[in-house]
Every structure is written in C-alpha cells, then in structure tokens.
C-alpha positions as CSV (number, residue, x, y, z in Angstrom):
1,X,-0.1,0.1,0.0
2,X,2.6,2.5,1.0
3,X,6.5,2.3,1.0
4,X,9.0,3.2,3.5
5,X,9.4,3.1,7.1
6,X,6.5,4.5,9.4
7,X,9.0,6.7,11.1
8,X,9.8,8.9,8.0
9,X,9.6,7.6,4.5
10,X,11.4,9.4,1.9
11,X,9.5,12.1,0.1
12,X,9.9,14.5,-2.7
13,X,9.4,18.4,-2.0
14,X,7.5,18.4,-5.7
15,X,4.4,20.5,-5.0
16,X,2.7,17.8,-7.3
17,X,3.0,15.2,-4.7
18,X,-0.1,16.9,-3.1
19,X,-2.2,15.3,-5.9
20,X,0.4,12.2,-6.4
21,X,-0.1,10.7,-2.7
22,X,-3.7,10.9,-3.4
23,X,-3.7,9.0,-6.7
24,X,-1.0,6.5,-5.6
25,X,-3.2,5.5,-2.5
26,X,-6.6,6.1,-4.1
27,X,-8.0,2.5,-3.4
28,X,-6.8,2.7,0.0
29,X,-8.2,6.1,0.8
30,X,-11.7,5.1,-0.8
31,X,-11.5,2.0,1.6
32,X,-10.9,4.1,4.6
33,X,-13.2,6.6,3.7
34,X,-16.0,3.9,3.2
35,X,-15.1,2.5,6.6
36,X,-15.3,5.6,8.4
37,X,-18.7,6.3,7.0
38,X,-19.9,3.0,7.8
39,X,-18.5,3.3,11.4
40,X,-20.3,6.4,12.1
41,X,-23.7,5.0,11.8
42,X,-22.7,1.4,12.9
43,X,-25.6,0.2,15.4
44,X,-28.2,2.8,14.4
45,X,-31.5,1.4,13.6
46,X,-31.7,3.5,10.5
47,X,-28.2,3.2,9.4
48,X,-26.5,5.3,6.8
49,X,-30.1,6.7,6.0
50,X,-29.1,9.2,8.9
51,X,-26.6,10.8,6.3
52,X,-29.6,12.0,4.4
53,X,-32.0,12.8,7.3
54,X,-29.6,14.8,9.1
55,X,-29.0,17.5,6.5
56,X,-33.2,17.3,5.6
57,X,-33.9,18.1,9.3
58,X,-31.3,20.8,9.6
59,X,-32.7,22.6,6.2
60,X,-36.5,22.5,7.8
61,X,-35.1,23.9,10.9
62,X,-33.0,26.7,9.0
63,X,-36.0,27.2,7.0
64,X,-38.6,27.8,9.7
65,X,-36.2,29.9,11.8
66,X,-35.2,32.3,9.0
67,X,-38.5,32.2,7.0
68,X,-41.0,32.4,9.8
69,X,-39.4,33.5,12.9
70,X,-36.8,36.1,12.0
71,X,-38.1,36.7,8.4
72,X,-34.6,37.2,7.1
73,X,-33.7,38.4,3.8
74,X,-30.3,37.8,2.1
75,X,-30.7,41.5,0.4
76,X,-31.7,42.6,-3.2
77,X,-28.2,44.1,-3.5
78,X,-26.0,40.9,-2.8
79,X,-27.1,39.1,-6.1
80,X,-30.3,37.4,-4.7
81,X,-34.0,38.1,-4.8
82,X,-34.2,38.9,-1.6
83,X,-36.8,36.2,-0.7
84,X,-36.9,34.9,2.9
85,X,-37.0,31.1,1.7
86,X,-33.8,32.0,-0.3
87,X,-32.3,33.1,2.9
88,X,-32.6,29.7,4.3
89,X,-31.2,27.9,1.0
90,X,-28.5,30.6,1.0
91,X,-27.4,30.0,4.8
92,X,-27.7,26.1,4.3
93,X,-25.4,26.3,1.3
94,X,-23.0,28.1,3.5
95,X,-23.0,25.8,6.4
96,X,-22.3,22.9,4.0
97,X,-19.3,24.4,2.6
98,X,-18.0,25.6,6.2
99,X,-18.5,22.0,7.3
100,X,-16.5,20.5,4.6
101,X,-13.8,22.7,6.0
102,X,-14.4,22.4,9.7
103,X,-15.0,18.7,9.9
104,X,-11.3,17.4,9.0
105,X,-9.8,20.5,10.7
106,X,-11.5,20.0,14.2
107,X,-10.8,16.3,14.0
108,X,-7.1,16.9,12.8
109,X,-5.3,17.5,16.2
110,X,-6.5,14.1,17.3
111,X,-6.3,12.2,14.3
112,X,-3.0,10.6,14.5
113,X,-3.7,9.7,18.4
114,X,-6.8,8.0,16.9
115,X,-4.6,5.6,14.9
116,X,-1.8,5.0,17.1
117,X,-1.6,1.5,15.6
118,X,-0.7,2.6,12.3
119,X,2.3,4.9,13.9
120,X,3.9,2.0,15.9
121,X,3.1,-1.3,14.3
122,X,2.2,-0.9,10.6
123,X,4.0,0.1,7.6
124,X,1.3,2.5,6.5
125,X,1.1,5.9,4.6
126,X,0.1,8.1,7.8
127,X,-0.2,11.1,5.2
128,X,-3.4,9.6,3.8
129,X,-5.3,9.9,6.8
130,X,-6.1,13.5,6.5
131,X,-7.3,12.6,2.7
132,X,-9.7,10.0,4.1
133,X,-11.0,12.7,6.6
134,X,-11.6,15.2,3.9
135,X,-13.2,12.3,1.8
136,X,-15.7,11.7,4.7
137,X,-16.5,15.6,5.0
138,X,-16.9,15.9,1.2
139,X,-19.5,12.7,1.3
140,X,-21.5,14.2,4.1
141,X,-21.5,17.6,2.0
142,X,-22.5,15.7,-1.2
143,X,-25.6,14.1,0.3
144,X,-26.5,18.0,2.1
145,X,-26.0,19.5,-1.5
146,X,-28.6,16.8,-2.9
147,X,-31.1,17.9,-0.5
148,X,-30.5,21.3,-1.2
149,X,-30.8,20.7,-4.8
150,X,-34.2,18.8,-4.3
151,X,-35.7,21.3,-2.1
152,X,-34.6,24.2,-4.7
153,X,-36.2,22.0,-7.5
154,X,-39.5,21.7,-5.5
155,X,-39.6,25.2,-4.7
156,X,-38.0,27.7,-7.3
157,X,-37.7,25.2,-10.3
158,X,-34.7,24.1,-12.0
159,X,-31.4,25.2,-10.6
160,X,-29.1,27.0,-13.3
161,X,-26.7,25.1,-15.3
162,X,-23.6,26.8,-13.5
163,X,-24.2,24.5,-10.6
164,X,-22.0,22.0,-12.7
165,X,-19.1,24.3,-11.8
166,X,-19.4,23.7,-8.1
167,X,-16.7,21.1,-8.0
168,X,-14.2,23.4,-9.5
169,X,-15.4,26.1,-7.2
170,X,-14.8,23.7,-3.9
171,X,-11.4,22.9,-5.1
172,X,-9.2,25.5,-3.8
173,X,-10.8,25.0,-0.4
174,X,-10.4,21.5,-0.4
175,X,-6.7,22.1,-1.0
176,X,-6.3,24.4,1.7
177,X,-8.4,22.1,4.2
178,X,-6.0,19.6,3.4
179,X,-3.1,21.6,4.1
180,X,-4.5,22.9,7.4
181,X,-5.4,19.2,8.2
182,X,-1.9,17.9,7.7
183,X,-0.3,20.6,9.6
184,X,-2.8,20.3,12.7
185,X,-2.7,16.4,12.5
186,X,1.3,16.7,13.0
187,X,1.1,19.6,16.0
188,X,-1.4,17.7,17.7
189,X,1.0,14.8,18.3
190,X,3.3,17.1,20.2
191,X,0.8,19.6,21.7
192,X,-2.4,18.3,23.1
193,X,-3.8,21.7,23.9
194,X,-4.1,22.6,20.3
195,X,-7.3,20.8,20.0
196,X,-9.1,23.5,22.2
197,X,-7.4,26.3,20.4
198,X,-8.7,24.9,16.8
199,X,-12.3,24.5,18.2
200,X,-12.3,28.1,19.3
201,X,-10.7,29.5,16.2
202,X,-13.2,27.3,14.0
203,X,-16.1,28.7,15.8
204,X,-15.0,32.4,15.5
205,X,-14.1,31.9,11.5
206,X,-17.7,30.8,11.0
207,X,-19.2,34.0,12.2
208,X,-16.3,35.8,10.2
209,X,-17.4,34.5,7.1
210,X,-20.2,35.3,4.6
211,X,-22.5,32.4,6.0
212,X,-25.1,34.5,8.0
213,X,-24.7,37.8,5.8
214,X,-23.7,38.9,2.4
215,X,-20.3,40.5,1.9
216,X,-22.2,43.9,0.9
217,X,-23.3,43.9,4.4
218,X,-19.9,44.6,5.7
219,X,-18.8,48.5,5.6
220,X,-16.2,48.4,3.0
221,X,-13.4,49.4,5.2
222,X,-13.5,46.2,6.8
223,X,-14.1,43.9,4.0
224,X,-10.4,43.2,3.8
225,X,-10.8,41.1,6.9
226,X,-13.3,38.6,5.2
227,X,-11.2,38.3,2.1
228,X,-8.1,37.3,4.4
229,X,-10.6,34.4,5.2
230,X,-9.7,31.4,3.0
231,X,-13.4,30.5,3.2
232,X,-14.9,33.9,1.7
233,X,-14.1,33.3,-2.1
234,X,-15.4,29.9,-2.2
235,X,-18.6,30.9,-0.1
236,X,-19.3,34.0,-2.7
237,X,-18.5,31.8,-5.8
238,X,-20.9,28.9,-4.4
239,X,-23.6,31.3,-4.4
240,X,-22.9,32.7,-7.8
241,X,-23.2,29.3,-9.5
242,X,-25.6,27.6,-7.1
243,X,-28.3,30.4,-6.9
244,X,-27.6,33.3,-9.5
245,X,-26.6,31.6,-12.5
246,X,-23.2,33.4,-12.9
247,X,-19.9,32.0,-13.6
248,X,-17.4,33.3,-11.0
249,X,-14.6,35.7,-11.7
250,X,-11.8,33.3,-12.8
251,X,-9.1,35.8,-11.5
252,X,-10.0,35.5,-8.1
253,X,-10.7,32.0,-8.3
254,X,-7.3,31.4,-9.7
255,X,-5.5,33.1,-7.0
256,X,-7.5,31.1,-4.3
257,X,-6.5,27.9,-6.2
258,X,-2.7,28.9,-5.9
259,X,-3.2,29.7,-2.3
260,X,-5.0,26.6,-1.5
261,X,-2.3,24.5,-3.3
262,X,0.4,26.5,-1.8
263,X,-1.3,25.7,1.5
264,X,-1.4,22.0,0.9
265,X,2.1,21.7,-0.3
266,X,3.4,23.5,3.0
267,X,1.2,21.5,5.2
268,X,2.2,18.2,3.5
269,X,5.9,19.2,3.8
270,X,5.7,19.8,7.4
271,X,3.6,16.4,8.1
272,X,6.3,14.5,6.2
273,X,9.1,16.1,7.9
274,X,7.9,15.7,11.4
275,X,6.1,12.4,11.1
276,X,9.4,10.5,11.9
277,X,9.1,11.7,15.5
278,X,5.3,10.5,16.1
279,X,6.3,7.1,17.4
280,X,8.6,8.5,19.9
281,X,6.1,10.8,21.5
282,X,2.8,8.6,21.2
C-alpha cells in the first residue's frame, strides 16, 4: 500500500506530490473513507440513512427559523432576489461548505492519536489519513447538496446550469483544508492543547465568514478582513453558481487555487518532515 518506514519515508518536495499521494493510494483512501462512514452509523437502526435525514432536518429547521421566526432576507443588492425562503437556502449552502472545511480541521489534532496502531506497528502511509478525513466530509457535504438541490427544485424550479461548476469552486478550499489538516494532525501529536485552540478559532471563523450575511453587509473599510479568510471566495463563488447562474470571476478563483495549493504543499511537507518523531511521542 505504501512504501518506506513509518518513522519517516523518503518523499519529494515537488508540489505535485499533493496530488500524487492521493492518486497513488486512491484505493486505500477509498476503503478508509467507506469504513469511517460505515462506522459512524454502526449500530443505528436507520444506519446510513441518517446521512440523508440529518441535512434534511437541518434544512427544515433553517427554513422555519429564517423564513417564519426571523423573517430574514439576504438582500436584493447582494445578487439574490431577497426572498425569505432564499435566505434559508443560502445559509444552508454556506453551512455545508463550512462543514466540509471544519470537520477535517477540528478532527485533525487528534487524528494521529486515533490511529496509534498505524504509527507503531504497521508500515502505513500516514499522510493519507487527512485525505480520508476530507473524503468523509465531502461525502456528507455531497449528500447535503443533494438535499439542497431537491428542495430548490421543488420550490424554485430547475437550478441554473452553473451548478455543474461547483466542484471547481470547491477545489481551492479542499486543497487549503488538506494543508491545514496535515499541519494540525502533526502538531496535535506534540501539543495536545491545540485541539481546544482549533475549536475556538474554527467557531470564530464561522461567524467571520459570509454565511449569515452577504459580503455587501460589511462596511467597505472592513471587507478586507473577510477576504483574508480562506472561506470567503469559495462561499461567494458557490452562491454565484448555485443560485444566481453566474460564472465566478476566474482571476480571484485562480489566485485562491494557487493559495490553496501552496497551503496544501506546505502542510504536506511539514507533516512528512515531522512524522518521523510520531512514534517517539505517542
């Protein structure tokens, strides 16, 4: 499955290794992802059906809260039509994307500690564990997007064709998430307190992202704070393709892609350089 010693296999500094490691171990990553998804619902009466029921219930709650209780509107100047039902869908889509990022990141500090047997006893490519963790988050996000699409179809009709661009929109965020997860998975082995810090920072990041509000709701003098957030460009571009039928501006997307790739590469290099010490610590 993998090559080299668990204490520190040889690796290349080539930035393409970020993609090569996933391709080389794709079968193993798929098996680990399937196993984690199955284990999550093991023993439950409804089993994996919960992966569909959970986002369905959350969408129903969001729709009731924002359409009936708060009567919230996204705002006609932000690109949407301003309807209250639309606000619930916009919020739900934002939460899906945020969860794709937050699930692997919040789990990362304990990821190696949950798999000590792989570190000590087995010749195993530890670097694929963050990839499997991201795979689980993408599976859950995919199911939630199906729920979103069905609800959109029933209420508003056919979604715009630009919805097909969603995988490209998500690619920069997935790369950035991988980089952060590789880094935190390594740091979590040596600093056990990092889990609490990551939880606090991730929660703060949720409120500092355009999930509950459009970017236009933030005064221009403070908008730069939103755009240093790695989630902002993806969140804004996702609304363009999912709801408003616009092709995102390719320049910000390309810059975001390069930044995500750089983060993934740096996180991968850090992980591979430090993993030789994992067995001595755990």
